[in-house]
N, C-alpha and C positions, 0 to 999 in steps of 0.2 A: 734723522732725528738730531740733534746737538744738545748734550744735554751741559746742562751753565749751573758753572758750581761758585757759590757766593763766597768772594774770601776778603773780602773787607768791609767793615763794620758801622767803622769810620775814622778822621784821620789819624787818629793814636794809637789804630789796628793797623791801620795800612801802612804807617811809615816807622812804627818802632819793629826794630830788628829784632828784641824779644819777644813781639808775638806769635813770631815765624818761629819751627823750630831749627835751633839753629848745629845742622848735620857737620861735619866739618869738609870740609873740600879744598882740606889745607893739601897742597901740590898741581889742586889740579888746573891748568888751564885755558881760559875762557875770550874768545874771541868779542867782540861788542861792534855790530856794528852800527852806528847811531846818525840817522839822517842828516841831525846837524845842527843848529841852534837858531831855531828860526822863529821861536819861542820861548816865555820864560817857562812855561811849562816845557819845554824840551829841555832846561839848561836844568830843571831842579827833576828830571828823569836821569839826567849823565850822571849829575851830583848823589844821587839817592844811590846811583847802581854802581859807583864807588865804589860810597860808602858800606853799600852789601857786599860787593869782593872783599873789602878791606878786612869785614867782621867774621866773614868764614874762611878767612886765609887762600882767599882767590889771587893767578895771579889774572888782572884783568889787559887783556889788548885793545886797544881803544881804536879805532878808524872812524874820524866825523867825514862823513861822504859831504858836505857843502849844498841837500837836497839835489845830487843829481846820482840816480839809480846806479852810473855806469860806474861810478867813486864804490858804490855801496857792492858791485858785483865782483868790482879788483881786488876789493879788501877781503872778500869774504874767498875769495880762491888765491889769494896770501895768507891768509887763514890758514886752508886748505893746507896747503902748500908747508906750513910750519908744522903742519899738524896737531893742531892742539886739539881740549878734549870735545870743547862745545862752542860755536857759535851762538852767540845772542844778534838779531835781527831787526829793527824798529824797521819796514821798510816804508821807499817814499813816496810807490805807488803800488794799486794790487798787482796789474800784468807783466812782464816778464822773466818770472823768479824758477821758470821749472830747470831750465841749465843745470845752472848755478847749485841750487840743490838740490839736481842729482847728481850731481861731482860731489857733496856733500855727505849727500847720503851711501856712493860705491867708498866712498871714505870710509866708513862708517863715523864720521862726525855731529850729532845731534846739534839739529839746528833748532832754537825758541823764535816760536813770532811773538815782539814786543810793540800792545799795545794798538797795532794793526794788521790787516789782515792780507792774503793774498790770495790771489786767482790761480791757485797752482791743487795739486790731488794731494789727498791732505795725508800721504804715506811716505811724503818730500819732510815732513818736520813732524819733532816730537810732541807741541804743544802750540801753542797760543793762546801767551795773557794779552786781556787786553777790557776794553770796556764793552760795554751792549751800547755802540753808539749808535743803532737806531734809538734804542730806549732813551740816551738822555738827549736826541735829538727831540721825540717826543713828550720829554718830561716837562721840557722849556717853552713848546709849541702849546701842549697843557699852560701850564703856568698864564701864558698868555690873554688863552681863553677867560679863564677866571680872573686874572685880570682887570678886562677889557670890561666882562660883563653885560660883553650884549651888544657895546658902540660899535659903531662902524672903526673901522686897523686894516690901515695900509701897511702893510708890513712891506722894508727893504731886505734882505736877505745879504749878508759879508759871508760865500763860500772861502774854503778851505781850499788848497792845492791840489790843481784838476786833475780828476783822477786815482785821488789819494781815499784810501777804503772811509777815511773817517769825513770827507766833503762829503762822501756818494753816501753813507748814513745818519748821518745827522741829518743833512739837506729830508731826506725819505721818513725821516721818524718828525724832525718839527712837518713836516706836510700832514704823515699819521695824528698830529698833535691838534692842530688845526682844522680838521677835517671833518670835524662835526659844527664848528662854528660857522655858517656860511655869511656873516660881518666881516671874517679876515680876510685879508686876499695878502698873497706876496706880490709887490706890483715892478721890483725889479730885485734880481737878482746876479750878483756879480764875483769874481773872484780875487780874494783879498792874499789870495795865499800865506794866510795864517799870521804875516806879518804886522805890526802895529804903522808902518808908514802907507806900506801898503792900502790897510783899510780905512786911514786919514783920506788918502789920496783918493777912492772908489767910494768910502762918503761923503765926500765933498762934493763927488762928479750927482749921487744920489737928491744931494740935496738941491742944488743945481734946477737938474732937470725936475723939482719938485714944490713947484711954487715955491723956492727958498728955505723947504722943510714943511710950510704950512701943510702941504698933503699926507706927510708922515708918520703914522700911528706911532711905529712902535722900529726899530731893527734888530735884528738876529742874528749873531758874527757866532761862525762855527770855532769861534776860539778865543778867549779872553783877551787876546791881544789886539786882534781886532780891533773889537771892541773898545776898545783903553781908546787907541785910534780914534777911534769913528766918536768917543765920547769929547776929545778934542774938537773935529771937523765941526762939531755941531756945536761947539759954543766960541769957535769963531766968525758960526752964521750967527750969533745972536742969541739963541738959543741952549733953553733948560736942558740939557741929557738928564731924562730921569721922570721931568714934568712933562715936561711939551712935546717927547721923547721918549719914550720909554727903551730901555735895553739891557737885554737878558743874552747870554754866552756860554761859553761854555770851558771847563776846565780849571776852575774854584782857583788861578793864580792870588798870590797875596795884591797887586796890585786892585784885584777888583775888585776886592771888599775894601780898598779904599776909598775906592768910586763908590762903593752901596752905600760907604759910613758917610758920606759925602751930597747921599742921595742924589748923585752923578749914573748910578747905574741902579738895574731895580733887583736882578735876579742869576747867578750861576752856576750851571749843573757840573758836581764835580770828578775833576780823572784822573785818580790816584796816579804820583810821581812813581810808587813802589812797584812797578811788574817786576826786577829782577830780586826780589826779597820769595814770590813766590816759584819767578824759574828757576831761581837755584834749590829751592825746595823739592820739585819735580827733577831734576837731573841728580841730585841727589839720594831721594832711592828709586830711581831710573840705575846707577853705578852699583845700589846698593845687591838689589836682587830681582834687576830683571823689569820693575812695579812701571807698568803704562799709566802716566796720568791721563786727565780727561783730555781729550783735546782739544776742548776751549773751557779755559779757567776764566767766569767771569769777575769781575769787581763791582762793586755799587756803583750807582749814580745818583747821590746825594743832591739836592734843592736847598742851593742859600738864597735868604734876602735876607731886608732891614731886620727880621726878626731875631737873625742865629748869632746874633753877636759877632759882625763886620767888621769889626778894629780889633774881636779879641782873634779872633779868626784871623787878620793879618800879622798878627804878632806872634800869633801861632806856626806861621809857613814863612816869615821872613828867609830864616835860617839855613832853608832847605832850599839853597843853590837856588831859585831865581831870576 
Protein backbone atom coordinates (compact mmCIF):
# COMPACT_ATOMS: atom_id res chain seq x y z
CA UNK A 1 0.00 0.00 0.00
CA UNK A 2 1.42 3.36 -1.02
CA UNK A 3 1.21 6.02 1.66
CA UNK A 4 0.47 9.38 0.07
CA UNK A 5 1.46 12.66 1.65
CA UNK A 6 -0.14 15.87 0.38
CA UNK A 7 2.49 18.62 0.44
CA UNK A 8 0.90 21.41 -1.57
CA UNK A 9 -2.26 23.31 -0.70
CA UNK A 10 -2.07 25.78 -3.57
CA UNK A 11 0.34 27.70 -5.76
CA UNK A 12 1.58 30.03 -3.07
CA UNK A 13 2.37 27.15 -0.76
CA UNK A 14 3.74 24.93 -3.50
CA UNK A 15 6.13 27.48 -4.93
CA UNK A 16 7.27 29.56 -1.98
CA UNK A 17 10.59 28.54 -0.49
CA UNK A 18 9.36 30.04 2.76
CA UNK A 19 6.75 27.29 2.92
CA UNK A 20 9.41 24.65 3.47
CA UNK A 21 11.79 24.14 6.36
CA UNK A 22 14.94 25.80 5.07
CA UNK A 23 17.50 23.30 6.31
CA UNK A 24 21.01 24.47 5.57
CA UNK A 25 22.44 22.30 2.80
CA UNK A 26 25.43 24.54 2.17
CA UNK A 27 28.32 22.65 0.69
CA UNK A 28 26.19 19.80 -0.61
CA UNK A 29 26.74 18.96 -4.26
CA UNK A 30 23.63 17.59 -5.96
CA UNK A 31 23.30 16.43 -9.54
CA UNK A 32 20.08 17.12 -11.43
CA UNK A 33 19.31 15.11 -14.56
CA UNK A 34 16.48 16.92 -16.29
CA UNK A 35 14.50 15.42 -19.18
CA UNK A 36 14.91 18.49 -21.33
CA UNK A 37 12.75 21.50 -22.12
CA UNK A 38 9.88 19.99 -24.08
CA UNK A 39 7.29 22.17 -22.37
CA UNK A 40 6.78 25.39 -20.44
CA UNK A 41 6.15 23.36 -17.30
CA UNK A 42 9.50 21.59 -17.68
CA UNK A 43 11.29 24.91 -18.01
CA UNK A 44 9.56 26.14 -14.86
CA UNK A 45 10.58 23.02 -12.94
CA UNK A 46 14.20 23.67 -13.92
CA UNK A 47 13.97 27.34 -12.93
CA UNK A 48 12.33 26.59 -9.58
CA UNK A 49 14.85 23.82 -8.84
CA UNK A 50 17.75 26.20 -9.46
CA UNK A 51 16.11 28.79 -7.18
CA UNK A 52 15.50 26.24 -4.42
CA UNK A 53 19.11 25.05 -4.66
CA UNK A 54 20.47 28.59 -4.44
CA UNK A 55 18.26 29.41 -1.46
CA UNK A 56 19.56 26.36 0.42
CA UNK A 57 23.24 26.74 -0.47
CA UNK A 58 23.30 23.69 -2.75
CA UNK A 59 25.87 23.41 -5.54
CA UNK A 60 23.55 22.10 -8.27
CA UNK A 61 25.10 20.26 -11.19
CA UNK A 62 22.64 20.40 -14.08
CA UNK A 63 22.41 18.05 -17.07
CA UNK A 64 19.86 18.40 -19.89
CA UNK A 65 19.02 15.00 -21.43
CA UNK A 66 17.25 16.49 -24.47
CA UNK A 67 14.46 13.90 -24.14
CA UNK A 68 16.88 10.95 -24.48
CA UNK A 69 17.24 8.28 -21.81
CA UNK A 70 20.77 7.40 -22.90
CA UNK A 71 21.80 10.99 -22.13
CA UNK A 72 20.27 10.73 -18.67
CA UNK A 73 22.03 7.48 -17.89
CA UNK A 74 25.34 8.99 -19.05
CA UNK A 75 24.74 12.07 -16.89
CA UNK A 76 23.88 10.00 -13.80
CA UNK A 77 27.03 7.93 -14.25
CA UNK A 78 28.95 11.18 -14.56
CA UNK A 79 27.46 12.40 -11.29
CA UNK A 80 28.44 9.13 -9.62
CA UNK A 81 31.99 9.48 -10.91
CA UNK A 82 32.13 13.03 -9.53
CA UNK A 83 31.05 11.77 -6.12
CA UNK A 84 28.07 14.07 -5.72
CA UNK A 85 26.13 13.93 -2.45
CA UNK A 86 22.78 13.15 -4.08
CA UNK A 87 21.10 12.90 -7.46
CA UNK A 88 17.76 14.29 -8.61
CA UNK A 89 16.34 12.76 -11.77
CA UNK A 90 13.19 13.45 -13.77
CA UNK A 91 13.14 10.22 -15.83
CA UNK A 92 12.37 10.37 -19.55
CA UNK A 93 10.66 6.98 -19.53
CA UNK A 94 9.65 4.51 -16.83
CA UNK A 95 11.77 1.49 -17.73
CA UNK A 96 15.49 0.72 -18.05
CA UNK A 97 16.80 2.25 -14.82
CA UNK A 98 17.81 -0.74 -12.71
CA UNK A 99 21.51 -0.83 -13.63
CA UNK A 100 22.34 2.85 -13.20
CA UNK A 101 20.27 3.19 -10.01
CA UNK A 102 22.06 0.15 -8.61
CA UNK A 103 25.38 1.86 -9.39
CA UNK A 104 24.24 4.93 -7.45
CA UNK A 105 23.15 2.80 -4.51
CA UNK A 106 26.47 0.96 -4.43
CA UNK A 107 28.20 4.36 -4.37
CA UNK A 108 25.94 5.31 -1.42
CA UNK A 109 24.47 8.26 -3.31
CA UNK A 110 20.75 8.75 -2.59
CA UNK A 111 18.55 9.28 -5.65
CA UNK A 112 15.31 11.27 -5.60
CA UNK A 113 12.84 10.96 -8.49
CA UNK A 114 11.09 14.14 -9.57
CA UNK A 115 7.60 14.30 -11.14
CA UNK A 116 7.83 10.90 -12.87
CA UNK A 117 8.11 7.35 -11.62
CA UNK A 118 10.22 4.39 -12.71
CA UNK A 119 9.63 0.66 -12.97
CA UNK A 120 12.47 -0.32 -10.65
CA UNK A 121 12.80 -1.76 -7.13
CA UNK A 122 11.87 0.85 -4.54
CA UNK A 123 15.08 0.32 -2.58
CA UNK A 124 17.04 1.85 -5.47
CA UNK A 125 15.82 5.38 -4.76
CA UNK A 126 15.23 7.37 -1.58
CA UNK A 127 11.85 8.85 -2.49
CA UNK A 128 9.69 9.94 -5.41
CA UNK A 129 8.25 13.47 -5.46
CA UNK A 130 5.34 13.57 -7.88
CA UNK A 131 1.72 14.33 -8.45
CA UNK A 132 -0.83 11.56 -8.56
CA UNK A 133 -0.87 11.41 -12.35
CA UNK A 134 -3.82 9.02 -12.44
CA UNK A 135 -5.76 11.48 -10.27
CA UNK A 136 -4.83 14.34 -12.64
CA UNK A 137 -6.40 12.47 -15.54
CA UNK A 138 -9.41 11.48 -13.45
CA UNK A 139 -10.04 15.10 -12.43
CA UNK A 140 -9.93 16.14 -16.10
CA UNK A 141 -12.33 13.34 -17.06
CA UNK A 142 -14.77 14.11 -14.28
CA UNK A 143 -14.78 17.76 -15.28
CA UNK A 144 -15.74 16.78 -18.84
CA UNK A 145 -18.54 14.52 -17.59
CA UNK A 146 -20.03 17.47 -15.72
CA UNK A 147 -19.39 19.91 -18.57
CA UNK A 148 -21.27 17.95 -21.25
CA UNK A 149 -24.14 17.11 -18.87
CA UNK A 150 -25.22 13.89 -20.55
CA UNK A 151 -24.86 15.00 -24.18
CA UNK A 152 -22.98 12.75 -26.59
CA UNK A 153 -19.32 13.73 -26.75
CA UNK A 154 -16.56 12.35 -28.99
CA UNK A 155 -13.15 13.07 -27.50
CA UNK A 156 -9.78 13.17 -29.23
CA UNK A 157 -6.77 12.59 -26.98
CA UNK A 158 -3.29 14.05 -27.30
CA UNK A 159 -1.03 11.65 -25.39
CA UNK A 160 2.36 12.47 -23.93
CA UNK A 161 5.63 10.77 -24.81
CA UNK A 162 5.10 7.07 -25.47
CA UNK A 163 6.25 4.97 -22.51
CA UNK A 164 6.48 7.89 -20.08
CA UNK A 165 4.68 7.55 -16.76
CA UNK A 166 2.59 10.73 -17.23
CA UNK A 167 1.30 9.50 -20.58
CA UNK A 168 0.40 6.10 -19.16
CA UNK A 169 -1.15 7.40 -15.95
CA UNK A 170 -2.96 10.44 -17.29
CA UNK A 171 -4.58 8.27 -19.94
CA UNK A 172 -5.65 5.73 -17.33
CA UNK A 173 -7.03 8.41 -15.03
CA UNK A 174 -9.06 10.14 -17.75
CA UNK A 175 -10.57 6.83 -18.82
CA UNK A 176 -11.52 6.20 -15.19
CA UNK A 177 -13.02 9.67 -14.96
CA UNK A 178 -15.35 9.15 -17.90
CA UNK A 179 -16.04 5.45 -17.27
CA UNK A 180 -19.48 6.10 -15.82
CA UNK A 181 -20.53 8.27 -18.78
CA UNK A 182 -21.61 6.11 -21.73
CA UNK A 183 -22.22 9.34 -23.69
CA UNK A 184 -18.49 10.14 -23.79
CA UNK A 185 -16.16 8.19 -26.08
CA UNK A 186 -12.48 8.60 -26.96
CA UNK A 187 -12.57 8.28 -30.75
CA UNK A 188 -8.93 9.03 -31.56
CA UNK A 189 -5.77 8.96 -29.47
CA UNK A 190 -2.22 9.72 -30.57
CA UNK A 191 1.00 11.01 -29.05
CA UNK A 192 1.85 14.68 -29.34
CA UNK A 193 5.10 14.09 -27.45
CA UNK A 194 4.27 16.85 -24.92
CA UNK A 195 5.17 19.61 -27.44
CA UNK A 196 3.11 22.44 -28.92
CA UNK A 197 4.29 21.78 -32.45
CA UNK A 198 3.40 18.11 -32.33
CA UNK A 199 0.13 18.83 -30.55
CA UNK A 200 -0.86 21.20 -33.37
CA UNK A 201 0.20 18.69 -36.03
CA UNK A 202 -1.75 15.80 -34.52
CA UNK A 203 -4.81 17.97 -33.89
CA UNK A 204 -4.79 19.01 -37.53
CA UNK A 205 -4.93 15.33 -38.50
CA UNK A 206 -7.74 14.71 -36.00
CA UNK A 207 -9.77 17.57 -37.51
CA UNK A 208 -9.29 16.37 -41.07
CA UNK A 209 -10.45 12.86 -40.20
CA UNK A 210 -13.44 14.09 -38.16
CA UNK A 211 -15.54 16.00 -40.70
CA UNK A 212 -13.46 19.13 -40.30
CA UNK A 213 -13.92 18.95 -36.54
CA UNK A 214 -17.71 18.72 -36.62
CA UNK A 215 -17.54 15.23 -35.11
CA UNK A 216 -15.29 16.31 -32.22
CA UNK A 217 -16.82 17.49 -28.96
CA UNK A 218 -13.63 17.87 -26.90
CA UNK A 219 -9.86 17.48 -26.92
CA UNK A 220 -8.07 16.08 -23.88
CA UNK A 221 -4.33 16.83 -23.84
CA UNK A 222 -1.89 15.23 -21.44
CA UNK A 223 -0.22 18.62 -21.03
CA UNK A 224 -1.04 22.27 -21.64
CA UNK A 225 1.58 22.79 -24.33
CA UNK A 226 -0.09 20.24 -26.60
CA UNK A 227 -3.42 21.87 -25.79
CA UNK A 228 -2.08 25.26 -26.88
CA UNK A 229 -0.95 23.69 -30.15
CA UNK A 230 -4.37 22.08 -30.56
CA UNK A 231 -6.08 25.41 -29.93
CA UNK A 232 -4.15 26.96 -32.81
CA UNK A 233 -5.10 24.07 -35.10
CA UNK A 234 -8.77 24.47 -34.16
CA UNK A 235 -8.64 28.20 -34.91
CA UNK A 236 -6.88 27.58 -38.21
CA UNK A 237 -9.73 25.24 -39.14
CA UNK A 238 -12.22 28.08 -38.66
CA UNK A 239 -13.66 26.77 -35.41
CA UNK A 240 -13.83 28.30 -31.94
CA UNK A 241 -11.73 26.41 -29.38
CA UNK A 242 -13.43 26.30 -26.01
CA UNK A 243 -16.85 26.63 -27.66
CA UNK A 244 -17.05 24.42 -30.76
CA UNK A 245 -14.51 22.03 -29.25
CA UNK A 246 -13.93 21.94 -25.50
CA UNK A 247 -10.30 21.90 -24.35
CA UNK A 248 -9.14 20.27 -21.11
CA UNK A 249 -5.50 19.58 -20.24
CA UNK A 250 -2.98 19.22 -17.43
CA UNK A 251 -0.12 21.33 -15.94
CA UNK A 252 -1.58 24.83 -15.33
CA UNK A 253 1.13 26.77 -17.17
CA UNK A 254 0.68 30.52 -17.76
CA UNK A 255 -0.31 30.27 -21.43
CA UNK A 256 -3.24 27.97 -20.72
CA UNK A 257 -4.63 30.57 -18.32
CA UNK A 258 -4.40 33.15 -21.10
CA UNK A 259 -6.39 30.75 -23.28
CA UNK A 260 -8.97 30.15 -20.53
CA UNK A 261 -9.34 33.90 -19.98
CA UNK A 262 -9.93 34.30 -23.74
CA UNK A 263 -12.52 31.51 -23.74
CA UNK A 264 -10.29 29.32 -25.93
CA UNK A 265 -9.68 26.64 -23.29
CA UNK A 266 -12.00 25.35 -20.60
CA UNK A 267 -10.04 23.62 -17.84
CA UNK A 268 -6.59 22.64 -16.66
CA UNK A 269 -5.36 20.49 -13.75
CA UNK A 270 -2.37 21.87 -11.85
CA UNK A 271 1.00 20.15 -11.64
CA UNK A 272 3.26 22.21 -9.38
CA UNK A 273 6.79 22.76 -10.77
CA UNK A 274 8.28 22.77 -7.26
CA UNK A 275 9.35 19.17 -6.82
CA UNK A 276 12.79 20.26 -5.60
CA UNK A 277 11.62 21.87 -2.34
CA UNK A 278 10.22 18.63 -0.93
CA UNK A 279 13.21 16.73 -2.37
CA UNK A 280 15.71 18.95 -0.55
CA UNK A 281 13.65 18.69 2.65
CA UNK A 282 13.71 14.90 2.43
CA UNK A 283 17.46 14.85 1.82
CA UNK A 284 18.12 17.27 4.69
CA UNK A 285 16.20 15.08 7.14
CA UNK A 286 17.90 11.95 5.82
CA UNK A 287 21.37 13.41 6.24
CA UNK A 288 20.55 14.93 9.64
CA UNK A 289 19.55 11.74 11.44
CA UNK A 290 18.89 9.01 8.90
CA UNK A 291 15.16 9.74 8.69
CA UNK A 292 13.65 7.76 5.83
CA UNK A 293 11.07 9.87 3.97
CA UNK A 294 7.76 8.59 2.69
CA UNK A 295 8.48 6.57 -0.44
CA UNK A 296 5.95 8.56 -2.44
CA UNK A 297 5.40 12.23 -1.64
CA UNK A 298 2.31 13.34 -3.54
CA UNK A 299 1.45 16.90 -4.58
CA UNK A 300 -2.05 18.32 -5.03
CA UNK A 301 -4.00 18.11 -8.34
CA UNK A 302 -6.19 21.23 -8.43
CA UNK A 303 -8.71 21.97 -11.20
CA UNK A 304 -8.83 25.49 -12.68
CA UNK A 305 -11.57 26.86 -14.95
CA UNK A 306 -12.79 30.31 -16.00
CA UNK A 307 -14.24 30.68 -12.49
CA UNK A 308 -10.75 30.70 -10.93
CA UNK A 309 -9.46 34.12 -12.09
CA UNK A 310 -7.41 32.83 -15.03
CA UNK A 311 -5.87 36.22 -15.82
CA UNK A 312 -4.75 36.56 -12.21
CA UNK A 313 -3.29 33.05 -12.30
CA UNK A 314 -1.36 34.01 -15.43
CA UNK A 315 0.10 37.05 -13.70
CA UNK A 316 1.09 35.02 -10.65
CA UNK A 317 2.88 32.36 -12.70
CA UNK A 318 4.46 34.24 -15.60
CA UNK A 319 7.73 34.98 -13.79
CA UNK A 320 8.40 31.39 -12.69
CA UNK A 321 10.38 30.35 -15.75
CA UNK A 322 7.62 28.82 -17.86
